[in-house]
TINU-253626 format. One record per residue: residue number from 1; residue in three letters; x, y, z of N, C-alpha, C in turn. Coordinates in nm, 2 decimals. Layout:
<recs>
<rec i="NUM" aa="Ala" n_xx="X" n_yy="Y" n_zz="Z" ca_xx="X" ca_yy="Y" ca_zz="Z" c_xx="X" c_yy="Y" c_zz="Z"/>
...
</recs>
This chain:
<recs>
<rec i="1" aa="Unk" n_xx="-2.32" n_yy="-1.46" n_zz="1.17" ca_xx="-2.36" ca_yy="-1.30" ca_zz="1.25" c_xx="-2.39" c_yy="-1.43" c_zz="1.44"/>
<rec i="2" aa="Unk" n_xx="-2.32" n_yy="-1.37" n_zz="1.52" ca_xx="-2.35" ca_yy="-1.33" ca_zz="1.64" c_xx="-2.50" c_yy="-1.38" c_zz="1.67"/>
<rec i="3" aa="Unk" n_xx="-2.51" n_yy="-1.46" n_zz="1.81" ca_xx="-2.67" ca_yy="-1.41" ca_zz="1.81" c_xx="-2.65" c_yy="-1.44" c_zz="1.98"/>
<rec i="4" aa="Unk" n_xx="-2.56" n_yy="-1.44" n_zz="2.01" ca_xx="-2.55" ca_yy="-1.39" ca_zz="2.18" c_xx="-2.46" c_yy="-1.25" c_zz="2.21"/>
<rec i="5" aa="Unk" n_xx="-2.49" n_yy="-1.22" n_zz="2.29" ca_xx="-2.45" ca_yy="-1.10" ca_zz="2.31" c_xx="-2.27" c_yy="-1.11" c_zz="2.34"/>
<rec i="6" aa="Unk" n_xx="-2.14" n_yy="-1.03" n_zz="2.32" ca_xx="-2.00" ca_yy="-1.05" ca_zz="2.32" c_xx="-1.95" c_yy="-0.97" c_zz="2.40"/>
<rec i="7" aa="Unk" n_xx="-1.94" n_yy="-1.01" n_zz="2.53" ca_xx="-1.85" ca_yy="-0.91" ca_zz="2.62" c_xx="-1.73" c_yy="-0.97" c_zz="2.59"/>
<rec i="8" aa="Unk" n_xx="-1.60" n_yy="-0.85" n_zz="2.60" ca_xx="-1.50" ca_yy="-0.87" ca_zz="2.63" c_xx="-1.40" c_yy="-0.80" c_zz="2.71"/>
<rec i="9" aa="Unk" n_xx="-1.33" n_yy="-0.91" n_zz="2.84" ca_xx="-1.25" ca_yy="-0.78" ca_zz="2.95" c_xx="-1.20" c_yy="-0.74" c_zz="2.87"/>
<rec i="10" aa="Unk" n_xx="-1.12" n_yy="-0.63" n_zz="2.97" ca_xx="-1.04" ca_yy="-0.53" ca_zz="2.96" c_xx="-0.90" c_yy="-0.56" c_zz="2.89"/>
<rec i="11" aa="Unk" n_xx="-0.85" n_yy="-0.59" n_zz="2.75" ca_xx="-0.73" ca_yy="-0.61" ca_zz="2.72" c_xx="-0.78" c_yy="-0.74" c_zz="2.67"/>
<rec i="12" aa="Unk" n_xx="-0.85" n_yy="-0.82" n_zz="2.60" ca_xx="-0.85" ca_yy="-0.91" ca_zz="2.60" c_xx="-0.93" c_yy="-1.00" c_zz="2.46"/>
<rec i="13" aa="Unk" n_xx="-0.95" n_yy="-0.84" n_zz="2.38" ca_xx="-0.95" ca_yy="-0.86" ca_zz="2.23" c_xx="-0.86" c_yy="-0.92" c_zz="2.18"/>
<rec i="14" aa="Unk" n_xx="-0.89" n_yy="-0.91" n_zz="2.01" ca_xx="-0.82" ca_yy="-0.93" ca_zz="1.91" c_xx="-0.69" c_yy="-0.91" c_zz="1.85"/>
<rec i="15" aa="Unk" n_xx="-0.58" n_yy="-0.88" n_zz="1.93" ca_xx="-0.46" ca_yy="-0.80" ca_zz="1.87" c_xx="-0.42" c_yy="-0.84" c_zz="1.76"/>
<rec i="16" aa="Unk" n_xx="-0.35" n_yy="-0.70" n_zz="1.62" ca_xx="-0.29" ca_yy="-0.78" ca_zz="1.52" c_xx="-0.19" c_yy="-0.62" c_zz="1.57"/>
<rec i="17" aa="Unk" n_xx="-0.08" n_yy="-0.63" n_zz="1.61" ca_xx="-0.02" ca_yy="-0.51" ca_zz="1.59" c_xx="-0.02" c_yy="-0.45" c_zz="1.70"/>
<rec i="18" aa="Unk" n_xx="-0.02" n_yy="-0.32" n_zz="1.71" ca_xx="-0.09" ca_yy="-0.22" ca_zz="1.76" c_xx="-0.24" c_yy="-0.19" c_zz="1.83"/>
<rec i="19" aa="Unk" n_xx="-0.28" n_yy="-0.29" n_zz="1.73" ca_xx="-0.52" ca_yy="-0.27" ca_zz="1.74" c_xx="-0.52" c_yy="-0.36" c_zz="1.82"/>
<rec i="20" aa="Unk" n_xx="-0.59" n_yy="-0.33" n_zz="1.88" ca_xx="-0.72" ca_yy="-0.40" ca_zz="1.95" c_xx="-0.82" c_yy="-0.43" c_zz="1.91"/>
<rec i="21" aa="Unk" n_xx="-0.89" n_yy="-0.55" n_zz="1.85" ca_xx="-0.98" ca_yy="-0.53" ca_zz="1.83" c_xx="-1.06" c_yy="-0.60" c_zz="1.87"/>
<rec i="22" aa="Unk" n_xx="-1.17" n_yy="-0.51" n_zz="1.88" ca_xx="-1.27" ca_yy="-0.55" ca_zz="2.02" c_xx="-1.45" c_yy="-0.62" c_zz="1.92"/>
<rec i="23" aa="Unk" n_xx="-1.52" n_yy="-0.56" n_zz="1.81" ca_xx="-1.54" ca_yy="-0.61" ca_zz="1.77" c_xx="-1.52" c_yy="-0.61" c_zz="1.54"/>
<rec i="24" aa="Unk" n_xx="-1.52" n_yy="-0.77" n_zz="1.54" ca_xx="-1.43" ca_yy="-0.81" ca_zz="1.36" c_xx="-1.59" c_yy="-0.79" c_zz="1.31"/>
<rec i="25" aa="Unk" n_xx="-1.58" n_yy="-0.84" n_zz="1.22" ca_xx="-1.65" ca_yy="-0.87" ca_zz="1.08" c_xx="-1.70" c_yy="-0.97" c_zz="1.08"/>
<rec i="26" aa="Unk" n_xx="-1.62" n_yy="-1.06" n_zz="1.19" ca_xx="-1.70" ca_yy="-1.23" ca_zz="1.22" c_xx="-1.79" c_yy="-1.16" c_zz="1.33"/>
<rec i="27" aa="Unk" n_xx="-1.80" n_yy="-1.10" n_zz="1.40" ca_xx="-1.89" ca_yy="-1.05" ca_zz="1.56" c_xx="-2.03" c_yy="-0.99" c_zz="1.45"/>
<rec i="28" aa="Unk" n_xx="-1.93" n_yy="-0.87" n_zz="1.37" ca_xx="-2.07" ca_yy="-0.81" ca_zz="1.28" c_xx="-2.02" c_yy="-0.77" c_zz="1.17"/>
<rec i="29" aa="Unk" n_xx="-2.13" n_yy="-0.75" n_zz="1.03" ca_xx="-2.06" ca_yy="-0.67" ca_zz="0.96" c_xx="-2.15" c_yy="-0.61" c_zz="0.95"/>
<rec i="30" aa="Unk" n_xx="-2.17" n_yy="-0.52" n_zz="1.00" ca_xx="-2.15" ca_yy="-0.37" ca_zz="1.08" c_xx="-2.03" c_yy="-0.28" c_zz="1.05"/>
<rec i="31" aa="Unk" n_xx="-1.95" n_yy="-0.33" n_zz="1.14" ca_xx="-1.82" ca_yy="-0.26" ca_zz="1.13" c_xx="-1.74" c_yy="-0.30" c_zz="1.19"/>
<rec i="32" aa="Unk" n_xx="-1.64" n_yy="-0.22" n_zz="1.20" ca_xx="-1.48" ca_yy="-0.23" ca_zz="1.33" c_xx="-1.45" c_yy="-0.18" c_zz="1.39"/>
<rec i="33" aa="Unk" n_xx="-1.41" n_yy="-0.24" n_zz="1.60" ca_xx="-1.40" ca_yy="-0.11" ca_zz="1.68" c_xx="-1.29" c_yy="-0.14" c_zz="1.72"/>
<rec i="34" aa="Unk" n_xx="-1.21" n_yy="-0.05" n_zz="1.74" ca_xx="-1.08" ca_yy="-0.09" ca_zz="1.80" c_xx="-1.05" c_yy="-0.03" c_zz="1.90"/>
<rec i="35" aa="Unk" n_xx="-0.92" n_yy="-0.02" n_zz="1.93" ca_xx="-0.80" ca_yy="0.02" ca_zz="2.02" c_xx="-0.73" c_yy="0.09" c_zz="1.94"/>
<rec i="36" aa="Unk" n_xx="-0.62" n_yy="0.11" n_zz="1.90" ca_xx="-0.48" ca_yy="0.17" ca_zz="1.86" c_xx="-0.41" c_yy="0.24" c_zz="1.94"/>
<rec i="37" aa="Unk" n_xx="-0.30" n_yy="0.20" n_zz="1.95" ca_xx="-0.19" ca_yy="0.30" ca_zz="2.03" c_xx="-0.09" c_yy="0.30" c_zz="1.89"/>
<rec i="38" aa="Unk" n_xx="-0.08" n_yy="0.49" n_zz="1.94" ca_xx="0.05" ca_yy="0.54" ca_zz="1.88" c_xx="0.09" c_yy="0.55" c_zz="1.94"/>
<rec i="39" aa="Unk" n_xx="0.25" n_yy="0.53" n_zz="1.94" ca_xx="0.39" ca_yy="0.56" ca_zz="1.96" c_xx="0.46" c_yy="0.70" c_zz="2.00"/>
<rec i="40" aa="Unk" n_xx="0.51" n_yy="0.69" n_zz="2.05" ca_xx="0.55" ca_yy="0.89" ca_zz="2.02" c_xx="0.67" c_yy="0.89" c_zz="1.86"/>
<rec i="41" aa="Unk" n_xx="0.64" n_yy="0.98" n_zz="1.79" ca_xx="0.66" ca_yy="0.97" ca_zz="1.77" c_xx="0.67" c_yy="0.89" c_zz="1.60"/>
<rec i="42" aa="Unk" n_xx="0.57" n_yy="0.82" n_zz="1.60" ca_xx="0.53" ca_yy="0.71" ca_zz="1.48" c_xx="0.41" c_yy="0.81" c_zz="1.38"/>
<rec i="43" aa="Unk" n_xx="0.47" n_yy="0.79" n_zz="1.30" ca_xx="0.34" ca_yy="0.82" ca_zz="1.15" c_xx="0.28" c_yy="0.77" c_zz="1.08"/>
<rec i="44" aa="Unk" n_xx="0.13" n_yy="0.70" n_zz="1.08" ca_xx="0.09" ca_yy="0.67" ca_zz="0.93" c_xx="0.13" c_yy="0.74" c_zz="0.82"/>
<rec i="45" aa="Unk" n_xx="0.15" n_yy="0.64" n_zz="0.71" ca_xx="0.13" ca_yy="0.70" ca_zz="0.54" c_xx="-0.03" c_yy="0.80" c_zz="0.52"/>
<rec i="46" aa="Unk" n_xx="0.00" n_yy="0.85" n_zz="0.47" ca_xx="-0.17" ca_yy="0.91" ca_zz="0.41" c_xx="-0.18" c_yy="0.76" c_zz="0.33"/>
<rec i="47" aa="Unk" n_xx="-0.34" n_yy="0.77" n_zz="0.34" ca_xx="-0.43" ca_yy="0.62" ca_zz="0.27" c_xx="-0.55" c_yy="0.69" c_zz="0.27"/>
<rec i="48" aa="Unk" n_xx="-0.67" n_yy="0.60" n_zz="0.21" ca_xx="-0.77" ca_yy="0.67" ca_zz="0.19" c_xx="-0.88" c_yy="0.52" c_zz="0.15"/>
<rec i="49" aa="Unk" n_xx="-0.92" n_yy="0.57" n_zz="0.22" ca_xx="-1.04" ca_yy="0.42" ca_zz="0.20" c_xx="-1.17" c_yy="0.43" c_zz="0.13"/>
<rec i="50" aa="Unk" n_xx="-1.21" n_yy="0.35" n_zz="0.03" ca_xx="-1.30" ca_yy="0.39" ca_zz="-0.10" c_xx="-1.39" c_yy="0.38" c_zz="0.02"/>
<rec i="51" aa="Unk" n_xx="-1.47" n_yy="0.22" n_zz="0.05" ca_xx="-1.53" ca_yy="0.17" ca_zz="0.04" c_xx="-1.60" c_yy="0.25" c_zz="0.20"/>
<rec i="52" aa="Unk" n_xx="-1.51" n_yy="0.25" n_zz="0.30" ca_xx="-1.63" ca_yy="0.29" ca_zz="0.48" c_xx="-1.55" c_yy="0.44" c_zz="0.47"/>
<rec i="53" aa="Unk" n_xx="-1.65" n_yy="0.44" n_zz="0.58" ca_xx="-1.59" ca_yy="0.53" ca_zz="0.76" c_xx="-1.48" c_yy="0.54" c_zz="0.80"/>
<rec i="54" aa="Unk" n_xx="-1.42" n_yy="0.60" n_zz="0.84" ca_xx="-1.30" ca_yy="0.61" ca_zz="0.95" c_xx="-1.29" c_yy="0.67" c_zz="1.02"/>
<rec i="55" aa="Unk" n_xx="-1.36" n_yy="0.60" n_zz="1.17" ca_xx="-1.33" ca_yy="0.71" ca_zz="1.28" c_xx="-1.26" c_yy="0.72" c_zz="1.44"/>
<rec i="56" aa="Unk" n_xx="-1.28" n_yy="0.83" n_zz="1.44" ca_xx="-1.19" ca_yy="0.83" ca_zz="1.54" c_xx="-1.21" c_yy="0.86" c_zz="1.67"/>
<rec i="57" aa="Unk" n_xx="-1.16" n_yy="0.83" n_zz="1.78" ca_xx="-1.22" ca_yy="0.87" ca_zz="1.89" c_xx="-1.09" c_yy="0.93" c_zz="1.99"/>
<rec i="58" aa="Unk" n_xx="-0.97" n_yy="1.06" n_zz="1.97" ca_xx="-0.84" ca_yy="1.03" ca_zz="2.08" c_xx="-0.88" c_yy="1.04" c_zz="2.29"/>
<rec i="59" aa="Unk" n_xx="-0.85" n_yy="0.90" n_zz="2.30" ca_xx="-0.87" ca_yy="0.88" ca_zz="2.45" c_xx="-0.76" c_yy="0.97" c_zz="2.59"/>
<rec i="60" aa="Unk" n_xx="-0.65" n_yy="0.95" n_zz="2.48" ca_xx="-0.49" ca_yy="0.96" ca_zz="2.59" c_xx="-0.41" c_yy="1.05" c_zz="2.49"/>
<rec i="61" aa="Unk" n_xx="-0.33" n_yy="1.14" n_zz="2.50" ca_xx="-0.26" ca_yy="1.22" ca_zz="2.44" c_xx="-0.28" c_yy="1.34" c_zz="2.36"/>
<rec i="62" aa="Unk" n_xx="-0.22" n_yy="1.33" n_zz="2.19" ca_xx="-0.25" ca_yy="1.41" ca_zz="2.10" c_xx="-0.18" c_yy="1.34" c_zz="1.97"/>
<rec i="63" aa="Unk" n_xx="-0.26" n_yy="1.36" n_zz="1.82" ca_xx="-0.22" ca_yy="1.34" ca_zz="1.72" c_xx="-0.23" c_yy="1.44" c_zz="1.66"/>
<rec i="64" aa="Unk" n_xx="-0.16" n_yy="1.44" n_zz="1.58" ca_xx="-0.17" ca_yy="1.53" ca_zz="1.45" c_xx="-0.23" c_yy="1.45" c_zz="1.29"/>
<rec i="65" aa="Unk" n_xx="-0.33" n_yy="1.48" n_zz="1.30" ca_xx="-0.44" ca_yy="1.42" ca_zz="1.12" c_xx="-0.38" c_yy="1.54" c_zz="1.06"/>
<rec i="66" aa="Unk" n_xx="-0.33" n_yy="1.47" n_zz="0.93" ca_xx="-0.29" ca_yy="1.55" ca_zz="0.83" c_xx="-0.39" c_yy="1.47" c_zz="0.68"/>
<rec i="67" aa="Unk" n_xx="-0.46" n_yy="1.57" n_zz="0.62" ca_xx="-0.52" ca_yy="1.59" ca_zz="0.52" c_xx="-0.53" c_yy="1.68" c_zz="0.39"/>
<rec i="68" aa="Unk" n_xx="-0.47" n_yy="1.62" n_zz="0.29" ca_xx="-0.40" ca_yy="1.66" ca_zz="0.18" c_xx="-0.35" c_yy="1.78" c_zz="0.18"/>
<rec i="69" aa="Unk" n_xx="-0.28" n_yy="1.74" n_zz="0.31" ca_xx="-0.08" ca_yy="1.86" ca_zz="0.35" c_xx="-0.16" c_yy="1.95" c_zz="0.49"/>
<rec i="70" aa="Unk" n_xx="-0.34" n_yy="1.97" n_zz="0.50" ca_xx="-0.34" ca_yy="2.02" ca_zz="0.62" c_xx="-0.32" c_yy="1.93" c_zz="0.73"/>
<rec i="71" aa="Unk" n_xx="-0.25" n_yy="2.03" n_zz="0.86" ca_xx="-0.24" ca_yy="1.96" ca_zz="1.00" c_xx="-0.34" c_yy="1.97" c_zz="1.03"/>
<rec i="72" aa="Unk" n_xx="-0.37" n_yy="1.89" n_zz="1.19" ca_xx="-0.51" ca_yy="1.96" ca_zz="1.18" c_xx="-0.48" c_yy="1.85" c_zz="1.33"/>
<rec i="73" aa="Unk" n_xx="-0.50" n_yy="1.92" n_zz="1.50" ca_xx="-0.45" ca_yy="1.91" ca_zz="1.61" c_xx="-0.55" c_yy="1.83" c_zz="1.66"/>
<rec i="74" aa="Unk" n_xx="-0.49" n_yy="1.70" n_zz="1.72" ca_xx="-0.64" ca_yy="1.62" ca_zz="1.78" c_xx="-0.59" c_yy="1.59" c_zz="1.94"/>
<rec i="75" aa="Unk" n_xx="-0.59" n_yy="1.65" n_zz="2.04" ca_xx="-0.60" ca_yy="1.64" ca_zz="2.17" c_xx="-0.73" c_yy="1.53" c_zz="2.20"/>
<rec i="76" aa="Unk" n_xx="-0.61" n_yy="1.52" n_zz="2.31" ca_xx="-0.79" ca_yy="1.37" ca_zz="2.39" c_xx="-0.92" c_yy="1.40" c_zz="2.38"/>
<rec i="77" aa="Unk" n_xx="-1.03" n_yy="1.38" n_zz="2.39" ca_xx="-1.16" ca_yy="1.43" ca_zz="2.34" c_xx="-1.24" c_yy="1.46" c_zz="2.18"/>
<rec i="78" aa="Unk" n_xx="-1.05" n_yy="1.43" n_zz="2.12" ca_xx="-1.09" ca_yy="1.48" ca_zz="2.00" c_xx="-1.22" c_yy="1.39" c_zz="1.92"/>
<rec i="79" aa="Unk" n_xx="-1.26" n_yy="1.43" n_zz="1.84" ca_xx="-1.40" ca_yy="1.30" ca_zz="1.75" c_xx="-1.33" c_yy="1.32" c_zz="1.59"/>
<rec i="80" aa="Unk" n_xx="-1.22" n_yy="1.31" n_zz="1.47" ca_xx="-1.25" ca_yy="1.31" ca_zz="1.40" c_xx="-1.32" c_yy="1.18" c_zz="1.27"/>
<rec i="81" aa="Unk" n_xx="-1.38" n_yy="1.18" n_zz="1.18" ca_xx="-1.50" ca_yy="1.10" ca_zz="1.08" c_xx="-1.40" c_yy="1.13" c_zz="0.95"/>
<rec i="82" aa="Unk" n_xx="-1.36" n_yy="1.06" n_zz="0.91" ca_xx="-1.32" ca_yy="1.04" ca_zz="0.76" c_xx="-1.40" c_yy="0.91" c_zz="0.69"/>
<rec i="83" aa="Unk" n_xx="-1.47" n_yy="1.08" n_zz="0.63" ca_xx="-1.60" ca_yy="0.97" ca_zz="0.50" c_xx="-1.45" c_yy="0.92" c_zz="0.39"/>
<rec i="84" aa="Unk" n_xx="-1.55" n_yy="0.78" n_zz="0.35" ca_xx="-1.47" ca_yy="0.68" ca_zz="0.21" c_xx="-1.45" c_yy="0.82" c_zz="0.12"/>
<rec i="85" aa="Unk" n_xx="-1.30" n_yy="0.79" n_zz="0.06" ca_xx="-1.19" ca_yy="0.80" ca_zz="-0.05" c_xx="-1.15" c_yy="0.97" c_zz="0.00"/>
<rec i="86" aa="Unk" n_xx="-1.14" n_yy="1.05" n_zz="0.11" ca_xx="-1.12" ca_yy="1.09" ca_zz="0.17" c_xx="-0.92" c_yy="1.03" c_zz="0.21"/>
<rec i="87" aa="Unk" n_xx="-0.85" n_yy="1.07" n_zz="0.14" ca_xx="-0.70" ca_yy="1.06" ca_zz="0.21" c_xx="-0.68" c_yy="1.17" c_zz="0.35"/>
<rec i="88" aa="Unk" n_xx="-0.59" n_yy="1.00" n_zz="0.41" ca_xx="-0.56" ca_yy="1.14" ca_zz="0.51" c_xx="-0.47" c_yy="1.02" c_zz="0.61"/>
<rec i="89" aa="Unk" n_xx="-0.40" n_yy="1.06" n_zz="0.67" ca_xx="-0.29" ca_yy="1.03" ca_zz="0.81" c_xx="-0.25" c_yy="1.08" c_zz="0.91"/>
<rec i="90" aa="Unk" n_xx="-0.18" n_yy="1.12" n_zz="1.01" ca_xx="-0.16" ca_yy="1.13" ca_zz="1.12" c_xx="0.00" c_yy="1.07" c_zz="1.19"/>
<rec i="91" aa="Unk" n_xx="0.01" n_yy="1.16" n_zz="1.24" ca_xx="0.13" ca_yy="1.17" ca_zz="1.37" c_xx="0.10" c_yy="1.17" c_zz="1.51"/>
<rec i="92" aa="Unk" n_xx="0.21" n_yy="1.10" n_zz="1.55" ca_xx="0.22" ca_yy="1.14" ca_zz="1.74" c_xx="0.35" c_yy="1.24" c_zz="1.74"/>
<rec i="93" aa="Unk" n_xx="0.31" n_yy="1.33" n_zz="1.73" ca_xx="0.46" ca_yy="1.43" ca_zz="1.75" c_xx="0.47" c_yy="1.48" c_zz="1.90"/>
<rec i="94" aa="Unk" n_xx="0.43" n_yy="1.35" n_zz="2.00" ca_xx="0.43" ca_yy="1.43" ca_zz="2.13" c_xx="0.53" c_yy="1.31" c_zz="2.22"/>
<rec i="95" aa="Unk" n_xx="0.55" n_yy="1.34" n_zz="2.36" ca_xx="0.66" ca_yy="1.23" ca_zz="2.41" c_xx="0.61" c_yy="1.11" c_zz="2.45"/>
<rec i="96" aa="Unk" n_xx="0.51" n_yy="1.07" n_zz="2.48" ca_xx="0.42" ca_yy="0.99" ca_zz="2.46" c_xx="0.30" c_yy="0.93" c_zz="2.39"/>
<rec i="97" aa="Unk" n_xx="0.29" n_yy="0.78" n_zz="2.38" ca_xx="0.18" ca_yy="0.74" ca_zz="2.32" c_xx="0.03" c_yy="0.79" c_zz="2.32"/>
<rec i="98" aa="Unk" n_xx="-0.03" n_yy="0.74" n_zz="2.21" ca_xx="-0.13" ca_yy="0.81" ca_zz="2.19" c_xx="-0.23" c_yy="0.70" c_zz="2.20"/>
<rec i="99" aa="Unk" n_xx="-0.37" n_yy="0.73" n_zz="2.29" ca_xx="-0.49" ca_yy="0.61" ca_zz="2.29" c_xx="-0.65" c_yy="0.60" c_zz="2.19"/>
<rec i="100" aa="Unk" n_xx="-0.65" n_yy="0.58" n_zz="2.12" ca_xx="-0.76" ca_yy="0.64" ca_zz="2.04" c_xx="-0.87" c_yy="0.52" c_zz="2.01"/>
<rec i="101" aa="Unk" n_xx="-0.97" n_yy="0.51" n_zz="1.99" ca_xx="-1.13" ca_yy="0.41" ca_zz="1.99" c_xx="-1.08" c_yy="0.42" c_zz="1.79"/>
<rec i="102" aa="Unk" n_xx="-1.12" n_yy="0.36" n_zz="1.77" ca_xx="-1.17" ca_yy="0.34" ca_zz="1.60" c_xx="-1.24" c_yy="0.28" c_zz="1.56"/>
<rec i="103" aa="Unk" n_xx="-1.34" n_yy="0.31" n_zz="1.50" ca_xx="-1.46" ca_yy="0.22" ca_zz="1.43" c_xx="-1.44" c_yy="0.24" c_zz="1.20"/>
<rec i="104" aa="Unk" n_xx="-1.36" n_yy="0.18" n_zz="1.16" ca_xx="-1.44" ca_yy="0.17" ca_zz="1.09" c_xx="-1.58" c_yy="0.04" c_zz="1.09"/>
<rec i="105" aa="Unk" n_xx="-1.66" n_yy="0.14" n_zz="0.90" ca_xx="-1.79" ca_yy="0.07" ca_zz="0.85" c_xx="-1.80" c_yy="0.10" c_zz="0.75"/>
<rec i="106" aa="Unk" n_xx="-1.83" n_yy="-0.03" n_zz="0.64" ca_xx="-1.88" ca_yy="-0.11" ca_zz="0.71" c_xx="-1.79" c_yy="-0.23" c_zz="0.77"/>
<rec i="107" aa="Unk" n_xx="-1.84" n_yy="-0.31" n_zz="0.83" ca_xx="-1.62" ca_yy="-0.41" ca_zz="0.86" c_xx="-1.61" c_yy="-0.43" c_zz="0.73"/>
<rec i="108" aa="Unk" n_xx="-1.42" n_yy="-0.56" n_zz="0.76" ca_xx="-1.39" ca_yy="-0.62" ca_zz="0.64" c_xx="-1.20" c_yy="-0.51" c_zz="0.66"/>
<rec i="109" aa="Unk" n_xx="-1.23" n_yy="-0.42" n_zz="0.72" ca_xx="-1.12" ca_yy="-0.33" ca_zz="0.79" c_xx="-1.01" c_yy="-0.45" c_zz="0.83"/>
<rec i="110" aa="Unk" n_xx="-1.07" n_yy="-0.52" n_zz="0.95" ca_xx="-1.01" ca_yy="-0.58" ca_zz="0.99" c_xx="-0.92" c_yy="-0.70" c_zz="0.92"/>
<rec i="111" aa="Unk" n_xx="-1.01" n_yy="-0.84" n_zz="0.84" ca_xx="-0.98" ca_yy="-0.95" ca_zz="0.78" c_xx="-0.88" c_yy="-0.87" c_zz="0.65"/>
<rec i="112" aa="Unk" n_xx="-0.93" n_yy="-0.73" n_zz="0.59" ca_xx="-0.80" ca_yy="-0.69" ca_zz="0.53" c_xx="-0.71" c_yy="-0.63" c_zz="0.56"/>
<rec i="113" aa="Unk" n_xx="-0.63" n_yy="-0.62" n_zz="0.74" ca_xx="-0.50" ca_yy="-0.61" ca_zz="0.69" c_xx="-0.44" c_yy="-0.74" c_zz="0.87"/>
<rec i="114" aa="Unk" n_xx="-0.60" n_yy="-0.88" n_zz="0.78" ca_xx="-0.47" ca_yy="-0.97" ca_zz="0.83" c_xx="-0.49" c_yy="-1.03" c_zz="0.97"/>
<rec i="115" aa="Unk" n_xx="-0.63" n_yy="-1.01" n_zz="0.99" ca_xx="-0.65" ca_yy="-1.07" ca_zz="1.14" c_xx="-0.73" c_yy="-1.15" c_zz="1.08"/>
<rec i="116" aa="Unk" n_xx="-0.72" n_yy="-1.26" n_zz="1.17" ca_xx="-0.84" ca_yy="-1.39" ca_zz="1.10" c_xx="-0.91" c_yy="-1.47" c_zz="1.18"/>
<rec i="117" aa="Unk" n_xx="-1.06" n_yy="-1.48" n_zz="1.13" ca_xx="-1.20" ca_yy="-1.49" ca_zz="1.24" c_xx="-1.10" c_yy="-1.55" c_zz="1.33"/>
</recs>
């Protein structure tokens, strides 16, 4: 675990696909923090995180979150917290990319999707 502050300049996080990780498990085991960009027309299939909270804050654009067949609009400024065990997905029905902050707690999500330490 780190004993010094971590400062990440804009655009200099650890990238994996469309996710820029700013806090990784190697930095702190308590959470992962990243910025995700979802291109227009993209949908992330329904999935479940059994051992972690999954939180989102929409910075730009609008997503549609899907919870057990229910569609919930999430424009910029919306916060969504998905507790462990809740199936969720989302899609970008708009004409431009969506940017959002994402927190997984506890950490480990970055490692599970293949980000090296």
